[in-house]
N, C-alpha and C positions, 0 to 999 in steps of 0.2 A: 039276675037279669032284670028284675024290676027296679033294683037300685040303679043300674046303669041307665035304664030308660029315664028314670026320674032325674038323674044327674044331667043327662043330655038335654032334657026339657029345661032345667034350671039354667044351663049354659046358654041356650037359645034366648031365654028371657033376659039374661044379663046382657048378651050381645045386642038385643033389640033395644034395651034401655040405654046402652052406651052410645048408640048412633045419635049424632047431633045434626041439626039442619045446617045448611050452608049459611055462613055468616059473612056479611060484607064488612071487612075489617075497616074500611074507610068510614062506614056509617057508625061503627062502634067507636072509632077515634073521635068522630064529631060529637057523639053523645058524651064521651068522657071529657072532651074539651069544654062542653057546655057546663058540665058539673064542676070541673076543677081547672081553673086557669093555670095553676102551677104545672099540671101535667101537660097542658098545651105548650107552655114555654119550654119544658123539657123535651117534648117531641120536636119543636122547632130547633132547639139547640142541637139535638142529636142529628137532625137533617143537615144543618149548616156545618157541623163538625165533619160529617161524612163527606160533604161536598168539598170542604177544605182539604181533607186528607187525600181525596182523589185528585184534586188540582195540584197538590204538592207532589204526588207520585208522578203525575203527567209531566210536571216541570223537570223532575229528576230524569225521567226517561228521555225527554227532549235534550237535556244537557248532555247525557251520555251519547245519544245518537249524533248530536252535532260534533262532539269531541271525536267520535269514530270517523265521521265524514271529513273532519279537518285533517286527521292523521292520514287518511287515504288520499286526500287532495295534495298534501305535501309529498307523500310517498310517490305518487304517480304524476307529479307536476310536469316532469320532463317528457311525458309520453308523446305529446303532440309534436314537440321539436324533434324527438327521435324519429318519429314516423316520417317527418318531412326530410330528415337527413339520410334515410335508408337508400333512396335512389342515388344520392351522391356517393355513398359508400360503394354501391353496386358498380357505378361508373368508374370509380377509382380502381376497383378490383379488375374490371375488364381492361382498363388501361395498363395495369401491371401485368396482365396475362400476355400482352403483346410482346414479342421478342424484339429487342433493340439490336440493330445490326451496325450502327456506327457510333462514334463518340458523342455527337450531339444528342442522339436519341437516348443514349445511356444516361446523359446528364439530365435530360427531361424526365426519364423514368425514375432516376434517383430523387428528383424533386417531388414527383407524384407519390413515391413511396414514403417520403418524409411527411407529406400532408396526410396520407392514408394512416400512417402509424400514429400521428398526433390525434387524428379523429378517433381512431380506435381507443386510444388512451382516455380521451374525453368521455367516450361512451362507457368504458369500464369504470371510470371514476363516478359516473352517474348511475351505476348498477344496471347498465344495459349490456346484455351478454348475447353473443351469437350462439345459435343452436343449429343442430343438424350437421352431423359428421358421418363420413363413410364408415360402415360396419357398426354403427350405433343402432340399438334396437329402435324400431319404428314405434312412435307414440302419436296417436291420432290427435291428441291435445296440443302437440308441439309441431307436428309435421303434416304436410299435405302431399299425399302420394299422387303423382301425375303420370308415372310409368311403372310398369311391372317387368321384372326380368326373372328368368327361371333360376331357382335356387340350386345349389350344388353342394358338394361335400365341404368345400371351403367356406361357403357363404350360406348360413342357415336362413330359413324363411323368416319374414318379418324383420329383416335388418335393412339398413339403408345401403343401396348400391352406389348411387351417385347423388350429389347435391347440385341441383340446377340453380337454386337461389337460397342463400342463407336466410334463416329466420332469426328473430331477435325477441328476447323477453326483457321486461323491466320488472325487477324483483320477481314476483310470481305471476305476472300478467303477460300474456303473449301479445307482442306488438304486431308481429307478422310471423305466420308459420313458415317453416322451411319447406320449399318445394323440392321434393325428392323422388327418386326412382327406388323402388324396393324390390328385394328378392322375394319371390313367392313360389 
């Protein structure tokens, strides 16, 4: 037991001797610089090298960020035009929904249908796709529910009952959500 006590006292003495006062590293560097100018030059070189490497890394980050932004700008360049054309498509669909009862009306409807089909092809060629179909599962990211209808055995809950207005996506970005009624 006396040995353990002596060992403990020796450890405390060693710990007390190891403690060092707080040293201001900037003050130490100043003292070293005064003594050895070569060390001063090395410190300055290290500092400048560090700044250079950081600037170079920042430039690489900027280049990669600009490249990503450029790809996104090209990918979604037609979004504004598509958004402006959606009311035109809606109006053409409404015109096609009207029943034609005479020969002249049928000819006009055929012309409207040709314009509508051409516009749909242009949208598809530019990766603009209509979303929202009856009996499709409801997705809050793609659809906006504006009515609810009771679900039954044929129509499970959270599926689309009717589409009031088609929605459209450009690649993976929603241009306009589909306005739908869902079964609940």
